[in-house]
VEXDREN-2710 file (C-alpha; in Angstrom, 1 decimal):
% VEXDREN-2710
k/r/px/py/pz
1/MET/16.8/-1.1/17.4
2/PRO/16.2/-3.9/14.3
3/ILE/12.8/-4.9/13.9
4/SER/11.4/-9.0/13.8
5/GLU/9.9/-10.7/11.3
6/LYS/6.7/-10.7/12.9
7/ASP/6.9/-6.9/13.5
8/LYS/7.8/-6.8/9.5
9/LYS/4.6/-9.0/8.6
10/LYS/2.0/-7.4/10.5
11/MET/3.9/-4.2/9.4
12/ILE/3.1/-5.3/5.6
13/GLY/-0.4/-7.2/6.7
14/LEU/-1.8/-3.5/7.8
15/VAL/-0.9/-1.7/4.8
16/LYS/-1.9/-4.1/2.3
17/GLU/-5.4/-3.4/4.2
18/GLY/-5.7/0.2/3.8
19/LYS/-3.9/1.3/7.2
20/ILE/-1.7/4.3/6.6
21/ILE/1.7/4.1/7.9
22/SER/1.0/6.9/10.7
23/LYS/-1.6/5.5/12.0
24/ILE/0.4/1.5/12.3
25/CYS/3.1/4.3/14.1
26/ALA/0.4/5.6/16.1
27/GLU/-1.4/2.7/17.0
28/ASP/0.2/-0.2/16.6
29/PHE/4.1/0.5/16.5
30/PRO/3.7/3.3/18.8
31/ASP/7.8/2.4/20.4
32/LYS/8.8/2.8/16.2
33/GLU/9.6/5.8/13.7
34/TYR/7.1/6.9/11.0
35/TRP/10.4/6.0/8.7
36/GLU/11.2/2.6/10.3
37/ILE/7.6/1.7/9.5
38/TYR/7.9/3.5/5.8
39/GLU/11.5/1.3/5.1
40/VAL/10.2/-1.6/5.9
41/VAL/6.9/-1.0/3.9
42/TYR/8.3/0.0/0.4
43/SER/11.6/-2.3/0.6
44/ALA/9.1/-5.1/0.5
45/GLY/7.5/-3.6/-2.9
46/GLU/3.8/-2.5/-0.7
47/MET/2.4/1.0/-0.3
48/SER/-0.7/2.4/2.0
49/SER/-4.0/2.6/0.1
50/ARG/-2.9/6.3/0.3
51/GLY/0.5/6.2/-1.1
52/LEU/-1.1/4.0/-4.2
53/LYS/-3.7/6.8/-4.7
54/ARG/-1.2/9.5/-4.8
55/ALA/1.0/7.6/-7.0
56/VAL/-2.3/7.1/-9.6
57/SER/-2.8/11.0/-8.9
58/ASN/0.6/11.9/-10.4
59/ARG/1.0/9.7/-12.9
60/LEU/-1.8/10.9/-14.4
61/LYS/-1.0/14.8/-13.8
62/ALA/2.7/13.2/-15.9
63/LEU/0.5/12.5/-18.8
64/ASP/-0.8/16.2/-20.0
65/ASN/3.3/16.9/-20.4
66/SER/4.9/13.7/-21.8
67/ASN/5.7/12.4/-25.2
68/LYS/3.9/9.4/-26.7
69/ALA/6.9/7.1/-24.7
70/GLU/6.7/8.6/-22.0
71/ARG/2.7/8.1/-22.4
72/LYS/2.9/4.2/-22.8
73/LYS/5.6/4.1/-19.6
74/ILE/3.3/6.4/-17.3
75/THR/0.2/4.4/-18.9
76/ASN/2.2/1.1/-17.9
77/GLU/3.1/2.2/-14.6
78/ILE/-0.9/2.9/-13.6
79/SER/-2.0/-0.3/-15.0
80/ASP/0.3/-1.9/-12.5
81/LEU/-0.7/0.4/-9.6
82/VAL/-4.2/-0.1/-10.3
83/TRP/-3.8/-3.4/-10.7
84/LYS/-2.3/-3.8/-7.0
85/LEU/-4.9/-1.6/-5.7
86/TYR/-7.7/-4.3/-7.5
87/GLU/-5.6/-7.2/-5.3
88/ASN/-5.3/-5.5/-2.4
89/HIS/-9.4/-4.8/-2.7
90/LYS/-9.9/-9.0/-3.3
91/SER/-7.7/-9.8/-0.5
92/ASN/-10.0/-7.2/2.1
93/GLN/-12.9/-8.7/0.8
94/LYS/-11.8/-12.1/1.6
95/LYS/-11.2/-11.1/5.2
96/LEU/-13.8/-9.4/5.0
97/ASP/-16.5/-12.4/4.5
98/SER/-14.2/-15.0/6.7
99/ILE/-15.2/-12.5/9.7
100/ARG/-19.2/-12.3/8.6
101/LYS/-19.1/-15.9/8.5
102/LEU/-17.7/-15.6/12.2
103/LEU/-20.2/-13.7/13.4
104/GLN/-23.1/-15.4/12.1
END
């Protein structure tokens, strides 16, 4: 069954907010399979916070056994991943600020 654009946007938004795919599957889209959600999220170029953390950790481990050219490539990848974490955090902070204002 195809996933609607509305559901795709919601899945991507939840991942950007830091929710892991297995929880999105269980709590928000119990009628969808894990891999359906995974495909939507990753085809949009997004990763969960846990996925980003794991990717950064793996790239840091790869630095140990790499030559100078590989290290440059790996550090660029790490920089991109950290930037994505920062952008997600900044977006979440704005959402929290607006929620706090509404609650006051």
